[in-house]
C-alpha positions, -999 to 999 in steps of 0.1 A, spaced: -421 343 -454 -413 311 -461 -442 291 -480 -462 260 -468 -444 229 -483 -446 218 -448 -486 220 -446 -486 203 -479 -463 173 -466 -484 167 -432 -514 170 -452 -507 144 -474 -495 125 -446 -522 131 -424 -544 115 -457 -522 86 -460 -525 74 -419 -562 78 -421 -559 48 -450 -570 70 -476 -560 91 -504 -564 127 -502 -584 147 -524 -567 174 -544 -595 198 -565 -586 221 -589 -600 255 -598 -587 284 -622 -584 321 -605 -607 345 -616 -634 319 -624 -662 330 -632 -650 364 -614 -626 369 -591 -642 369 -562 -662 341 -573 -629 319 -581 -620 326 -548 -659 314 -531 -654 287 -555 -622 274 -540 -634 279 -506 -664 258 -514 -645 227 -524 -625 228 -495 -660 229 -476 -667 197 -493 -642 181 -482 -612 188 -505 -576 180 -487 -556 201 -510 -565 229 -539 -545 235 -573 -552 276 -584 -549 276 -618 -531 302 -634 -552 309 -666 -535 307 -698 -537 319 -735 -522 282 -743 -530 259 -720 -511 224 -739 -523 204 -709 -562 218 -703 -590 203 -724 -622 226 -733 -636 229 -703 -610 242 -685 -600 261 -712 -633 275 -716 -629 290 -677 -595 302 -685 -605 320 -716 -637 336 -693 -611 349 -668 -586 365 -693 -614 382 -709 -626 399 -670 -589 409 -668 -572 384 -645 -539 389 -637 -512 372 -617 -523 394 -584 -552 380 -587 -540 348 -585 -519 355 -556 -548 373 -538 -568 337 -547 -543 318 -529 -541 337 -499 -575 343 -489 -585 310 -494 -554 296 -475 -566 326 -445 -601 314 -447 -594 275 -445 -558 266 -434 -554 241 -465 -526 239 -488 -532 257 -517 -507 251 -550 -505 273 -580 -509 254 -613 -490 273 -641 -475 270 -671 -436 285 -672 -445 315 -695 -459 337 -673 -436 330 -645 -404 337 -665 -420 370 -679 -434 376 -641 -399 372 -626 -390 338 -608 -375 353 -579 -405 380 -574 -432 350 -587 -418 328 -557 -415 356 -532 -452 368 -535 -464 331 -540 -448 324 -502 -459 356 -485 -498 346 -498 -491 315 -479 -490 294 -511 -478 259 -508 -459 255 -542 -469 254 -582 -470 226 -604 -454 231 -634 -466 208 -661 -445 221 -694 -411 228 -674 -384 208 -684 -365 194 -650 -329 198 -668 -343 237 -672 -355 237 -638 -332 247 -617 -335 283 -614 -373 279 -604 -363 252 -578 -336 273 -562 -359 302 -559 -389 278 -545 -366 259 -519 -356 296 -507 -394 303 -500 -403 271 -487 -426 263 -520 -428 227 -533 -424 222 -570 -448 191 -581 -433 176 -617 -461 157 -641 -452 125 -650 -471 102 -677 -474 69 -692 -452 76 -719 -423 86 -694 -396 58 -691 -381 44 -660 -347 66 -661 -363 100 -669 -392 92 -643 -364 88 -619 -347 123 -630 -378 139 -627 -391 125 -588 -349 134 -579 -359 172 -588 -396 175 -574 -405 182 -543 -440 183 -521 -461 153 -543 -453 139 -585 -485 144 -604 -492 114 -625 -511 120 -654 -533 92 -657 -533 90 -697 -519 104 -725 -536 134 -735 -553 168 -720 -576 173 -688 -614 164 -690 -637 141 -674 -640 110 -690 -660 73 -688 -630 58 -675 -597 67 -659 -576 39 -673 -552 9 -666 -522 30 -674 -525 52 -640 -519 23 -618 -491 12 -636 -474 44 -636 -482 50 -600 -461 15 -594 -432 25 -617 -433 63 -603 -428 50 -564 -401 27 -577 -381 58 -579 -394 79 -550 -405 87 -513 -428 109 -524 -463 107 -526 -475 101 -562 -514 117 -568 -533 108 -602 -551 132 -622 -568 134 -657 -604 116 -664 -616 115 -624 -648 130 -625 -674 104 -600 -671 88 -565 -667 57 -582 -636 67 -600 -623 87 -568 -625 52 -555 -609 33 -579 -579 58 -584 -580 58 -545 -570 22 -545 -536 27 -559 -528 61 -558 -513 86 -526 -542 118 -542 -570 122 -563 -567 152 -588 -599 162 -600 -606 198 -622 -627 197 -651 -656 183 -631 -658 208 -607 -652 234 -637 -676 222 -655 -701 222 -627 -696 258 -623 -698 261 -662 -730 245 -662 -748 257 -629 -774 288 -639 -757 311 -616 -728 316 -590 -746 307 -558 -757 274 -576 -722 268 -589 -708 272 -553 -733 246 -544 -729 223 -568 -686 223 -560 -694 216 -529 -718 188 -532 -691 172 -558 -664 173 -535 -678 157 -509 -692 128 -530 -655 126 -542 -644 125 -503 -663 100 -498 -649 78 -530 -616 86 -516 -626 71 -482 -639 38 -500 -606 25 -516 
């Protein structure tokens, strides 16, 4: 079975045709439980998310701030496994038809086996992977198998990336480019930062891929600001915090559905 890279491409193109940015939501698998995590993904899609990144919880998440680290710890203590990540992708995709990616560090894939991981992700209906710590120059094996199985390879660029480096990264990637709005880890912030707009411009000079901005977006106003210059707005910590702050799972699902609705309106007010 082939993965859903084409669905990802058409979804992002459809948002562009509507003269708006896409809303891309992030939630970790297994949080607060495996079943609860699947329902959370469905809830953000019901609220208006166009694309979802399912996080593969990791014990050393170098890009993730304290909010996502807390959720990952809950998932890991709950015994989440890669099979549960695949189940989350499968059930969310089958229920919604929305492109679902996995965001993961390289070590779990390397240990699991690249061929096995890509084959299972494609079979689950996944659209691809975001790989924040996989250097492009070491990505040939991954890209070979991702291409074979119809999966996008999304690399992360940062404000510190030089123009020549940006060109190398974007030439190797597919689906879209993840532009980190600032140097640092994930988390909600008062300001997304002017660096993000400059980075998007420099990245677009190297590629025709959509450029989507993450790290720091937490409300409709920030979503509208970023949607003014990016092809997609990526929100993670704000959704996870809404789940963490809720008194119970049902309230958490209501909270993330509501937040997705506000953010979906925000990306339409670019």
